[in-house]
PyMOL Python script that loads the backbone (N, CA, C, O; Angstrom):
from pymol import cmd

cmd.read_pdbstr("""\
ATOM      1  N   MET A   1      -0.558  10.820   3.127  1.00  0.00           N
ATOM      2  CA  MET A   1      -0.319   9.705   2.219  1.00  0.00           C
ATOM      3  C   MET A   1      -1.371   9.716   1.121  1.00  0.00           C
ATOM      4  O   MET A   1      -2.567   9.814   1.398  1.00  0.00           O
ATOM      5  N   LYS A   2      -0.933   9.617  -0.098  1.00  0.00           N
ATOM      6  CA  LYS A   2      -1.858   9.612  -1.224  1.00  0.00           C
ATOM      7  C   LYS A   2      -2.547   8.263  -1.336  1.00  0.00           C
ATOM      8  O   LYS A   2      -1.945   7.222  -1.070  1.00  0.00           O
ATOM      9  N   SER A   3      -3.808   8.289  -1.729  1.00  0.00           N
ATOM     10  CA  SER A   3      -4.518   7.033  -1.953  1.00  0.00           C
ATOM     11  C   SER A   3      -4.731   6.851  -3.448  1.00  0.00           C
ATOM     12  O   SER A   3      -4.834   7.817  -4.204  1.00  0.00           O
ATOM     13  N   LYS A   4      -4.792   5.610  -3.846  1.00  0.00           N
ATOM     14  CA  LYS A   4      -4.994   5.306  -5.253  1.00  0.00           C
ATOM     15  C   LYS A   4      -6.443   5.535  -5.631  1.00  0.00           C
ATOM     16  O   LYS A   4      -7.338   5.460  -4.788  1.00  0.00           O
ATOM     17  N   LEU A   5      -6.664   5.812  -6.891  1.00  0.00           N
ATOM     18  CA  LEU A   5      -8.028   5.916  -7.386  1.00  0.00           C
ATOM     19  C   LEU A   5      -8.694   4.555  -7.293  1.00  0.00           C
ATOM     20  O   LEU A   5      -8.014   3.530  -7.317  1.00  0.00           O
ATOM     21  N   ASP A   6     -10.014   4.535  -7.188  1.00  0.00           N
ATOM     22  CA  ASP A   6     -10.744   3.273  -7.104  1.00  0.00           C
ATOM     23  C   ASP A   6     -10.543   2.423  -8.352  1.00  0.00           C
ATOM     24  O   ASP A   6     -10.584   1.195  -8.280  1.00  0.00           O
ATOM     25  N   GLU A   7     -10.326   3.072  -9.504  1.00  0.00           N
ATOM     26  CA  GLU A   7     -10.169   2.332 -10.753  1.00  0.00           C
ATOM     27  C   GLU A   7      -8.768   1.753 -10.926  1.00  0.00           C
ATOM     28  O   GLU A   7      -8.556   0.901 -11.789  1.00  0.00           O
ATOM     29  N   ALA A   8      -7.816   2.201 -10.122  1.00  0.00           N
ATOM     30  CA  ALA A   8      -6.427   1.757 -10.258  1.00  0.00           C
ATOM     31  C   ALA A   8      -6.275   0.324  -9.756  1.00  0.00           C
ATOM     32  O   ALA A   8      -7.002  -0.119  -8.866  1.00  0.00           O
ATOM     33  N   TYR A   9      -5.331  -0.381 -10.335  1.00  0.00           N
ATOM     34  CA  TYR A   9      -5.010  -1.718  -9.854  1.00  0.00           C
ATOM     35  C   TYR A   9      -4.339  -1.621  -8.505  1.00  0.00           C
ATOM     36  O   TYR A   9      -3.568  -0.693  -8.259  1.00  0.00           O
ATOM     37  N   LYS A  10      -4.620  -2.564  -7.629  1.00  0.00           N
ATOM     38  CA  LYS A  10      -4.021  -2.602  -6.310  1.00  0.00           C
ATOM     39  C   LYS A  10      -3.098  -3.810  -6.215  1.00  0.00           C
ATOM     40  O   LYS A  10      -3.368  -4.853  -6.810  1.00  0.00           O
ATOM     41  N   THR A  11      -2.023  -3.667  -5.476  1.00  0.00           N
ATOM     42  CA  THR A  11      -1.112  -4.790  -5.270  1.00  0.00           C
ATOM     43  C   THR A  11      -1.775  -5.796  -4.336  1.00  0.00           C
ATOM     44  O   THR A  11      -2.827  -5.523  -3.760  1.00  0.00           O
ATOM     45  N   ILE A  12      -1.157  -6.944  -4.195  1.00  0.00           N
ATOM     46  CA  ILE A  12      -1.716  -7.984  -3.334  1.00  0.00           C
ATOM     47  C   ILE A  12      -1.753  -7.510  -1.876  1.00  0.00           C
ATOM     48  O   ILE A  12      -2.683  -7.847  -1.144  1.00  0.00           O
ATOM     49  N   SER A  13      -0.769  -6.746  -1.455  1.00  0.00           N
ATOM     50  CA  SER A  13      -0.763  -6.224  -0.084  1.00  0.00           C
ATOM     51  C   SER A  13      -1.876  -5.212   0.131  1.00  0.00           C
ATOM     52  O   SER A  13      -2.537  -5.225   1.170  1.00  0.00           O
ATOM     53  N   GLU A  14      -2.086  -4.339  -0.838  1.00  0.00           N
ATOM     54  CA  GLU A  14      -3.151  -3.342  -0.723  1.00  0.00           C
ATOM     55  C   GLU A  14      -4.525  -4.011  -0.713  1.00  0.00           C
ATOM     56  O   GLU A  14      -5.420  -3.590   0.019  1.00  0.00           O
ATOM     57  N   ALA A  15      -4.688  -5.055  -1.529  1.00  0.00           N
ATOM     58  CA  ALA A  15      -5.960  -5.777  -1.561  1.00  0.00           C
ATOM     59  C   ALA A  15      -6.197  -6.489  -0.233  1.00  0.00           C
ATOM     60  O   ALA A  15      -7.318  -6.492   0.275  1.00  0.00           O
ATOM     61  N   ALA A  16      -5.166  -7.083   0.326  1.00  0.00           N
ATOM     62  CA  ALA A  16      -5.300  -7.775   1.610  1.00  0.00           C
ATOM     63  C   ALA A  16      -5.640  -6.793   2.730  1.00  0.00           C
ATOM     64  O   ALA A  16      -6.435  -7.112   3.614  1.00  0.00           O
ATOM     65  N   LYS A  17      -5.045  -5.605   2.698  1.00  0.00           N
ATOM     66  CA  LYS A  17      -5.360  -4.586   3.700  1.00  0.00           C
ATOM     67  C   LYS A  17      -6.811  -4.142   3.565  1.00  0.00           C
ATOM     68  O   LYS A  17      -7.497  -3.945   4.568  1.00  0.00           O
ATOM     69  N   GLU A  18      -7.279  -3.986   2.337  1.00  0.00           N
ATOM     70  CA  GLU A  18      -8.669  -3.574   2.108  1.00  0.00           C
ATOM     71  C   GLU A  18      -9.645  -4.628   2.633  1.00  0.00           C
ATOM     72  O   GLU A  18     -10.740  -4.294   3.086  1.00  0.00           O
ATOM     73  N   LEU A  19      -9.249  -5.891   2.572  1.00  0.00           N
ATOM     74  CA  LEU A  19     -10.088  -6.979   3.078  1.00  0.00           C
ATOM     75  C   LEU A  19      -9.836  -7.243   4.566  1.00  0.00           C
ATOM     76  O   LEU A  19     -10.422  -8.155   5.149  1.00  0.00           O
ATOM     77  N   ASN A  20      -8.970  -6.448   5.163  1.00  0.00           N
ATOM     78  CA  ASN A  20      -8.616  -6.581   6.579  1.00  0.00           C
ATOM     79  C   ASN A  20      -8.022  -7.955   6.884  1.00  0.00           C
ATOM     80  O   ASN A  20      -8.343  -8.558   7.908  1.00  0.00           O
ATOM     81  N   LEU A  21      -7.175  -8.440   6.015  1.00  0.00           N
ATOM     82  CA  LEU A  21      -6.472  -9.702   6.224  1.00  0.00           C
ATOM     83  C   LEU A  21      -5.110  -9.403   6.854  1.00  0.00           C
ATOM     84  O   LEU A  21      -4.065  -9.570   6.224  1.00  0.00           O
ATOM     85  N   VAL A  22      -5.150  -8.962   8.100  1.00  0.00           N
ATOM     86  CA  VAL A  22      -3.946  -8.563   8.811  1.00  0.00           C
ATOM     87  C   VAL A  22      -3.842  -9.403  10.075  1.00  0.00           C
ATOM     88  O   VAL A  22      -4.821  -9.563  10.804  1.00  0.00           O
ATOM     89  N   ASN A  23      -2.663  -9.935  10.329  1.00  0.00           N
ATOM     90  CA  ASN A  23      -2.413 -10.700  11.543  1.00  0.00           C
ATOM     91  C   ASN A  23      -2.460  -9.741  12.731  1.00  0.00           C
ATOM     92  O   ASN A  23      -1.701  -8.774  12.786  1.00  0.00           O
ATOM     93  N   THR A  24      -3.350 -10.014  13.672  1.00  0.00           N
ATOM     94  CA  THR A  24      -3.535  -9.106  14.802  1.00  0.00           C
ATOM     95  C   THR A  24      -2.336  -9.074  15.747  1.00  0.00           C
ATOM     96  O   THR A  24      -2.099  -8.063  16.408  1.00  0.00           O
ATOM     97  N   LYS A  25      -1.586 -10.154  15.817  1.00  0.00           N
ATOM     98  CA  LYS A  25      -0.431 -10.197  16.717  1.00  0.00           C
ATOM     99  C   LYS A  25       0.779  -9.475  16.141  1.00  0.00           C
ATOM    100  O   LYS A  25       1.422  -8.682  16.829  1.00  0.00           O
ATOM    101  N   THR A  26       1.086  -9.752  14.881  1.00  0.00           N
ATOM    102  CA  THR A  26       2.300  -9.198  14.283  1.00  0.00           C
ATOM    103  C   THR A  26       2.045  -7.943  13.457  1.00  0.00           C
ATOM    104  O   THR A  26       2.962  -7.150  13.241  1.00  0.00           O
ATOM    105  N   GLY A  27       0.818  -7.753  12.994  1.00  0.00           N
ATOM    106  CA  GLY A  27       0.509  -6.608  12.146  1.00  0.00           C
ATOM    107  C   GLY A  27       0.855  -6.819  10.687  1.00  0.00           C
ATOM    108  O   GLY A  27       0.687  -5.918   9.865  1.00  0.00           O
ATOM    109  N   LYS A  28       1.344  -8.022  10.361  1.00  0.00           N
ATOM    110  CA  LYS A  28       1.704  -8.323   8.973  1.00  0.00           C
ATOM    111  C   LYS A  28       0.455  -8.631   8.152  1.00  0.00           C
ATOM    112  O   LYS A  28      -0.552  -9.112   8.672  1.00  0.00           O
ATOM    113  N   VAL A  29       0.548  -8.344   6.867  1.00  0.00           N
ATOM    114  CA  VAL A  29      -0.558  -8.596   5.950  1.00  0.00           C
ATOM    115  C   VAL A  29      -0.516 -10.057   5.513  1.00  0.00           C
ATOM    116  O   VAL A  29       0.542 -10.569   5.148  1.00  0.00           O
ATOM    117  N   ASN A  30      -1.673 -10.731   5.551  1.00  0.00           N
ATOM    118  CA  ASN A  30      -1.751 -12.142   5.172  1.00  0.00           C
ATOM    119  C   ASN A  30      -2.067 -12.280   3.682  1.00  0.00           C
ATOM    120  O   ASN A  30      -3.210 -12.537   3.302  1.00  0.00           O
ATOM    121  N   THR A  31      -1.050 -12.107   2.850  1.00  0.00           N
ATOM    122  CA  THR A  31      -1.247 -12.216   1.410  1.00  0.00           C
ATOM    123  C   THR A  31      -1.426 -13.667   0.976  1.00  0.00           C
ATOM    124  O   THR A  31      -1.973 -13.929  -0.095  1.00  0.00           O
ATOM    125  N   HIS A  32      -0.972 -14.610   1.795  1.00  0.00           N
ATOM    126  CA  HIS A  32      -1.095 -16.019   1.438  1.00  0.00           C
ATOM    127  C   HIS A  32      -2.563 -16.436   1.325  1.00  0.00           C
ATOM    128  O   HIS A  32      -2.891 -17.360   0.582  1.00  0.00           O
ATOM    129  N   THR A  33      -3.437 -15.759   2.056  1.00  0.00           N
ATOM    130  CA  THR A  33      -4.868 -16.063   1.980  1.00  0.00           C
ATOM    131  C   THR A  33      -5.396 -15.779   0.578  1.00  0.00           C
ATOM    132  O   THR A  33      -6.160 -16.572   0.029  1.00  0.00           O
ATOM    133  N   LEU A  34      -4.996 -14.662   0.003  1.00  0.00           N
ATOM    134  CA  LEU A  34      -5.445 -14.328  -1.359  1.00  0.00           C
ATOM    135  C   LEU A  34      -4.892 -15.309  -2.389  1.00  0.00           C
ATOM    136  O   LEU A  34      -5.592 -15.685  -3.329  1.00  0.00           O
ATOM    137  N   ARG A  35      -3.651 -15.718  -2.215  1.00  0.00           N
ATOM    138  CA  ARG A  35      -3.067 -16.693  -3.144  1.00  0.00           C
ATOM    139  C   ARG A  35      -3.801 -18.032  -3.051  1.00  0.00           C
ATOM    140  O   ARG A  35      -4.025 -18.694  -4.065  1.00  0.00           O
ATOM    141  N   PHE A  36      -4.172 -18.426  -1.840  1.00  0.00           N
ATOM    142  CA  PHE A  36      -4.925 -19.667  -1.660  1.00  0.00           C
ATOM    143  C   PHE A  36      -6.294 -19.567  -2.323  1.00  0.00           C
ATOM    144  O   PHE A  36      -6.719 -20.494  -3.012  1.00  0.00           O
ATOM    145  N   TRP A  37      -6.989 -18.442  -2.117  1.00  0.00           N
ATOM    146  CA  TRP A  37      -8.307 -18.274  -2.729  1.00  0.00           C
ATOM    147  C   TRP A  37      -8.208 -18.288  -4.254  1.00  0.00           C
ATOM    148  O   TRP A  37      -9.138 -18.743  -4.920  1.00  0.00           O
ATOM    149  N   GLU A  38      -7.106 -17.803  -4.821  1.00  0.00           N
ATOM    150  CA  GLU A  38      -6.903 -17.865  -6.280  1.00  0.00           C
ATOM    151  C   GLU A  38      -6.926 -19.309  -6.759  1.00  0.00           C
ATOM    152  O   GLU A  38      -7.506 -19.619  -7.799  1.00  0.00           O
ATOM    153  N   LYS A  39      -6.293 -20.183  -5.994  1.00  0.00           N
ATOM    154  CA  LYS A  39      -6.225 -21.601  -6.383  1.00  0.00           C
ATOM    155  C   LYS A  39      -7.567 -22.291  -6.200  1.00  0.00           C
ATOM    156  O   LYS A  39      -7.936 -23.148  -7.003  1.00  0.00           O
ATOM    157  N   GLU A  40      -8.298 -21.931  -5.160  1.00  0.00           N
ATOM    158  CA  GLU A  40      -9.551 -22.606  -4.835  1.00  0.00           C
ATOM    159  C   GLU A  40     -10.741 -22.119  -5.654  1.00  0.00           C
ATOM    160  O   GLU A  40     -11.641 -22.902  -5.957  1.00  0.00           O
ATOM    161  N   PHE A  41     -10.760 -20.854  -6.010  1.00  0.00           N
ATOM    162  CA  PHE A  41     -11.896 -20.267  -6.710  1.00  0.00           C
ATOM    163  C   PHE A  41     -11.446 -19.739  -8.070  1.00  0.00           C
ATOM    164  O   PHE A  41     -10.693 -18.768  -8.150  1.00  0.00           O
ATOM    165  N   ASN A  42     -11.911 -20.384  -9.130  1.00  0.00           N
ATOM    166  CA  ASN A  42     -11.484 -20.030 -10.484  1.00  0.00           C
ATOM    167  C   ASN A  42     -11.917 -18.629 -10.901  1.00  0.00           C
ATOM    168  O   ASN A  42     -11.366 -18.067 -11.848  1.00  0.00           O
ATOM    169  N   ILE A  43     -12.886 -18.067 -10.212  1.00  0.00           N
ATOM    170  CA  ILE A  43     -13.378 -16.743 -10.570  1.00  0.00           C
ATOM    171  C   ILE A  43     -12.392 -15.634 -10.186  1.00  0.00           C
ATOM    172  O   ILE A  43     -12.451 -14.535 -10.738  1.00  0.00           O
ATOM    173  N   VAL A  44     -11.499 -15.914  -9.255  1.00  0.00           N
ATOM    174  CA  VAL A  44     -10.502 -14.928  -8.813  1.00  0.00           C
ATOM    175  C   VAL A  44      -9.305 -15.007  -9.754  1.00  0.00           C
ATOM    176  O   VAL A  44      -8.537 -15.969  -9.739  1.00  0.00           O
ATOM    177  N   LYS A  45      -9.171 -13.957 -10.577  1.00  0.00           N
ATOM    178  CA  LYS A  45      -8.075 -13.934 -11.544  1.00  0.00           C
ATOM    179  C   LYS A  45      -7.434 -12.551 -11.553  1.00  0.00           C
ATOM    180  O   LYS A  45      -7.868 -11.668 -12.293  1.00  0.00           O
ATOM    181  N   PRO A  46      -6.407 -12.360 -10.736  1.00  0.00           N
ATOM    182  CA  PRO A  46      -5.734 -11.060 -10.761  1.00  0.00           C
ATOM    183  C   PRO A  46      -4.916 -10.907 -12.044  1.00  0.00           C
ATOM    184  O   PRO A  46      -4.557 -11.892 -12.690  1.00  0.00           O
ATOM    185  N   LYS A  47      -4.638  -9.682 -12.389  1.00  0.00           N
ATOM    186  CA  LYS A  47      -3.764  -9.411 -13.536  1.00  0.00           C
ATOM    187  C   LYS A  47      -2.336  -9.661 -13.081  1.00  0.00           C
ATOM    188  O   LYS A  47      -1.925  -9.233 -12.002  1.00  0.00           O
ATOM    189  N   ILE A  48      -1.594 -10.354 -13.916  1.00  0.00           N
ATOM    190  CA  ILE A  48      -0.191 -10.612 -13.588  1.00  0.00           C
ATOM    191  C   ILE A  48       0.649  -9.964 -14.679  1.00  0.00           C
ATOM    192  O   ILE A  48       0.636 -10.387 -15.835  1.00  0.00           O
ATOM    193  N   PHE A  49       1.376  -8.930 -14.285  1.00  0.00           N
ATOM    194  CA  PHE A  49       2.206  -8.199 -15.221  1.00  0.00           C
ATOM    195  C   PHE A  49       3.650  -8.660 -15.089  1.00  0.00           C
ATOM    196  O   PHE A  49       3.929  -9.673 -14.448  1.00  0.00           O
ATOM    197  N   ALA A  50       4.557  -7.922 -15.692  1.00  0.00           N
ATOM    198  CA  ALA A  50       5.970  -8.268 -15.666  1.00  0.00           C
ATOM    199  C   ALA A  50       6.456  -8.445 -14.237  1.00  0.00           C
ATOM    200  O   ALA A  50       6.066  -7.700 -13.338  1.00  0.00           O
ATOM    201  N   GLY A  51       7.295  -9.422 -14.044  1.00  0.00           N
ATOM    202  CA  GLY A  51       7.836  -9.690 -12.729  1.00  0.00           C
ATOM    203  C   GLY A  51       6.952 -10.584 -11.889  1.00  0.00           C
ATOM    204  O   GLY A  51       7.218 -10.791 -10.705  1.00  0.00           O
ATOM    205  N   LYS A  52       5.900 -11.116 -12.492  1.00  0.00           N
ATOM    206  CA  LYS A  52       4.982 -12.045 -11.828  1.00  0.00           C
ATOM    207  C   LYS A  52       4.324 -11.446 -10.591  1.00  0.00           C
ATOM    208  O   LYS A  52       4.044 -12.163  -9.630  1.00  0.00           O
ATOM    209  N   ARG A  53       4.076 -10.149 -10.606  1.00  0.00           N
ATOM    210  CA  ARG A  53       3.392  -9.491  -9.491  1.00  0.00           C
ATOM    211  C   ARG A  53       1.901  -9.452  -9.780  1.00  0.00           C
ATOM    212  O   ARG A  53       1.478  -9.208 -10.910  1.00  0.00           O
ATOM    213  N   ARG A  54       1.112  -9.695  -8.741  1.00  0.00           N
ATOM    214  CA  ARG A  54      -0.341  -9.723  -8.882  1.00  0.00           C
ATOM    215  C   ARG A  54      -0.928  -8.335  -8.654  1.00  0.00           C
ATOM    216  O   ARG A  54      -0.524  -7.609  -7.744  1.00  0.00           O
ATOM    217  N   TYR A  55      -1.891  -7.987  -9.504  1.00  0.00           N
ATOM    218  CA  TYR A  55      -2.599  -6.724  -9.359  1.00  0.00           C
ATOM    219  C   TYR A  55      -4.088  -6.995  -9.451  1.00  0.00           C
ATOM    220  O   TYR A  55      -4.542  -7.721 -10.335  1.00  0.00           O
ATOM    221  N   TYR A  56      -4.849  -6.408  -8.530  1.00  0.00           N
ATOM    222  CA  TYR A  56      -6.279  -6.655  -8.422  1.00  0.00           C
ATOM    223  C   TYR A  56      -7.053  -5.407  -8.820  1.00  0.00           C
ATOM    224  O   TYR A  56      -6.742  -4.306  -8.365  1.00  0.00           O
ATOM    225  N   ASP A  57      -8.062  -5.580  -9.670  1.00  0.00           N
ATOM    226  CA  ASP A  57      -8.920  -4.460 -10.027  1.00  0.00           C
ATOM    227  C   ASP A  57     -10.117  -4.423  -9.086  1.00  0.00           C
ATOM    228  O   ASP A  57     -10.277  -5.303  -8.240  1.00  0.00           O
ATOM    229  N   LYS A  58     -10.950  -3.407  -9.235  1.00  0.00           N
ATOM    230  CA  LYS A  58     -12.087  -3.204  -8.334  1.00  0.00           C
ATOM    231  C   LYS A  58     -13.046  -4.390  -8.372  1.00  0.00           C
ATOM    232  O   LYS A  58     -13.557  -4.808  -7.333  1.00  0.00           O
ATOM    233  N   LYS A  59     -13.294  -4.935  -9.561  1.00  0.00           N
ATOM    234  CA  LYS A  59     -14.216  -6.064  -9.721  1.00  0.00           C
ATOM    235  C   LYS A  59     -13.702  -7.300  -8.970  1.00  0.00           C
ATOM    236  O   LYS A  59     -14.473  -7.974  -8.286  1.00  0.00           O
ATOM    237  N   THR A  60     -12.430  -7.591  -9.094  1.00  0.00           N
ATOM    238  CA  THR A  60     -11.840  -8.745  -8.420  1.00  0.00           C
ATOM    239  C   THR A  60     -11.878  -8.576  -6.903  1.00  0.00           C
ATOM    240  O   THR A  60     -12.113  -9.542  -6.177  1.00  0.00           O
ATOM    241  N   ILE A  61     -11.651  -7.367  -6.425  1.00  0.00           N
ATOM    242  CA  ILE A  61     -11.701  -7.124  -4.986  1.00  0.00           C
ATOM    243  C   ILE A  61     -13.124  -7.303  -4.464  1.00  0.00           C
ATOM    244  O   ILE A  61     -13.315  -7.801  -3.355  1.00  0.00           O
ATOM    245  N   GLU A  62     -14.114  -6.909  -5.241  1.00  0.00           N
ATOM    246  CA  GLU A  62     -15.511  -7.128  -4.834  1.00  0.00           C
ATOM    247  C   GLU A  62     -15.820  -8.625  -4.748  1.00  0.00           C
ATOM    248  O   GLU A  62     -16.523  -9.060  -3.836  1.00  0.00           O
ATOM    249  N   ILE A  63     -15.304  -9.403  -5.683  1.00  0.00           N
ATOM    250  CA  ILE A  63     -15.480 -10.860  -5.639  1.00  0.00           C
ATOM    251  C   ILE A  63     -14.811 -11.430  -4.390  1.00  0.00           C
ATOM    252  O   ILE A  63     -15.372 -12.301  -3.726  1.00  0.00           O
ATOM    253  N   LEU A  64     -13.616 -10.941  -4.071  1.00  0.00           N
ATOM    254  CA  LEU A  64     -12.908 -11.397  -2.874  1.00  0.00           C
ATOM    255  C   LEU A  64     -13.682 -11.047  -1.605  1.00  0.00           C
ATOM    256  O   LEU A  64     -13.692 -11.826  -0.652  1.00  0.00           O
ATOM    257  N   LYS A  65     -14.322  -9.894  -1.586  1.00  0.00           N
ATOM    258  CA  LYS A  65     -15.134  -9.509  -0.424  1.00  0.00           C
ATOM    259  C   LYS A  65     -16.314 -10.462  -0.243  1.00  0.00           C
ATOM    260  O   LYS A  65     -16.668 -10.816   0.881  1.00  0.00           O
ATOM    261  N   LYS A  66     -16.922 -10.875  -1.360  1.00  0.00           N
ATOM    262  CA  LYS A  66     -18.035 -11.823  -1.283  1.00  0.00           C
ATOM    263  C   LYS A  66     -17.561 -13.187  -0.796  1.00  0.00           C
ATOM    264  O   LYS A  66     -18.230 -13.827   0.016  1.00  0.00           O
ATOM    265  N   ILE A  67     -16.413 -13.630  -1.288  1.00  0.00           N
ATOM    266  CA  ILE A  67     -15.841 -14.902  -0.841  1.00  0.00           C
ATOM    267  C   ILE A  67     -15.538 -14.839   0.651  1.00  0.00           C
ATOM    268  O   ILE A  67     -15.842 -15.773   1.393  1.00  0.00           O
ATOM    269  N   GLN A  68     -14.946 -13.748   1.079  1.00  0.00           N
ATOM    270  CA  GLN A  68     -14.623 -13.584   2.496  1.00  0.00           C
ATOM    271  C   GLN A  68     -15.895 -13.615   3.349  1.00  0.00           C
ATOM    272  O   GLN A  68     -15.916 -14.250   4.404  1.00  0.00           O
ATOM    273  N   PHE A  69     -16.939 -12.943   2.907  1.00  0.00           N
ATOM    274  CA  PHE A  69     -18.200 -12.932   3.644  1.00  0.00           C
ATOM    275  C   PHE A  69     -18.766 -14.337   3.774  1.00  0.00           C
ATOM    276  O   PHE A  69     -19.194 -14.743   4.854  1.00  0.00           O
ATOM    277  N   LEU A  70     -18.766 -15.078   2.668  1.00  0.00           N
ATOM    278  CA  LEU A  70     -19.332 -16.442   2.698  1.00  0.00           C
ATOM    279  C   LEU A  70     -18.502 -17.373   3.575  1.00  0.00           C
ATOM    280  O   LEU A  70     -19.061 -18.198   4.298  1.00  0.00           O
ATOM    281  N   LEU A  71     -17.187 -17.254   3.522  1.00  0.00           N
ATOM    282  CA  LEU A  71     -16.328 -18.136   4.290  1.00  0.00           C
ATOM    283  C   LEU A  71     -16.273 -17.767   5.768  1.00  0.00           C
ATOM    284  O   LEU A  71     -16.462 -18.620   6.635  1.00  0.00           O
ATOM    285  N   LYS A  72     -16.016 -16.508   6.047  1.00  0.00           N
ATOM    286  CA  LYS A  72     -15.786 -16.075   7.432  1.00  0.00           C
ATOM    287  C   LYS A  72     -17.089 -15.831   8.195  1.00  0.00           C
ATOM    288  O   LYS A  72     -17.227 -16.257   9.341  1.00  0.00           O
ATOM    289  N   ASP A  73     -18.038 -15.149   7.565  1.00  0.00           N
ATOM    290  CA  ASP A  73     -19.270 -14.776   8.274  1.00  0.00           C
ATOM    291  C   ASP A  73     -20.329 -15.856   8.227  1.00  0.00           C
ATOM    292  O   ASP A  73     -20.989 -16.121   9.232  1.00  0.00           O
ATOM    293  N   LYS A  74     -20.503 -16.490   7.064  1.00  0.00           N
ATOM    294  CA  LYS A  74     -21.545 -17.505   6.908  1.00  0.00           C
ATOM    295  C   LYS A  74     -21.062 -18.918   7.199  1.00  0.00           C
ATOM    296  O   LYS A  74     -21.875 -19.817   7.418  1.00  0.00           O
ATOM    297  N   GLY A  75     -19.749 -19.125   7.205  1.00  0.00           N
ATOM    298  CA  GLY A  75     -19.207 -20.432   7.555  1.00  0.00           C
ATOM    299  C   GLY A  75     -19.274 -21.489   6.474  1.00  0.00           C
ATOM    300  O   GLY A  75     -19.268 -22.683   6.773  1.00  0.00           O
ATOM    301  N   TYR A  76     -19.339 -21.064   5.211  1.00  0.00           N
ATOM    302  CA  TYR A  76     -19.358 -22.049   4.111  1.00  0.00           C
ATOM    303  C   TYR A  76     -17.986 -22.616   3.857  1.00  0.00           C
ATOM    304  O   TYR A  76     -17.819 -23.454   2.971  1.00  0.00           O
TER     305      TYR A  76
END
""", "prot")
cmd.dss("prot")
cmd.show_as("cartoon", "prot")
cmd.util.cbc("prot")
cmd.orient("prot")
């Protein structure tokens, strides 16, 4: 399976997989978590192209990783 370049935009599912936002019981990707964080944190702004699909760049994914660390690991 080919992997995307680090500079390429990632879909919401690919970003959720990179953040390990996967339901352990069903194996489904929890994309709703990313959509919720978009509403709660103004700094998270994915690119929205035609068809209203969200695409995340490397910088946005790094911000999401920091948010995840603060929420899940530090308990903020």
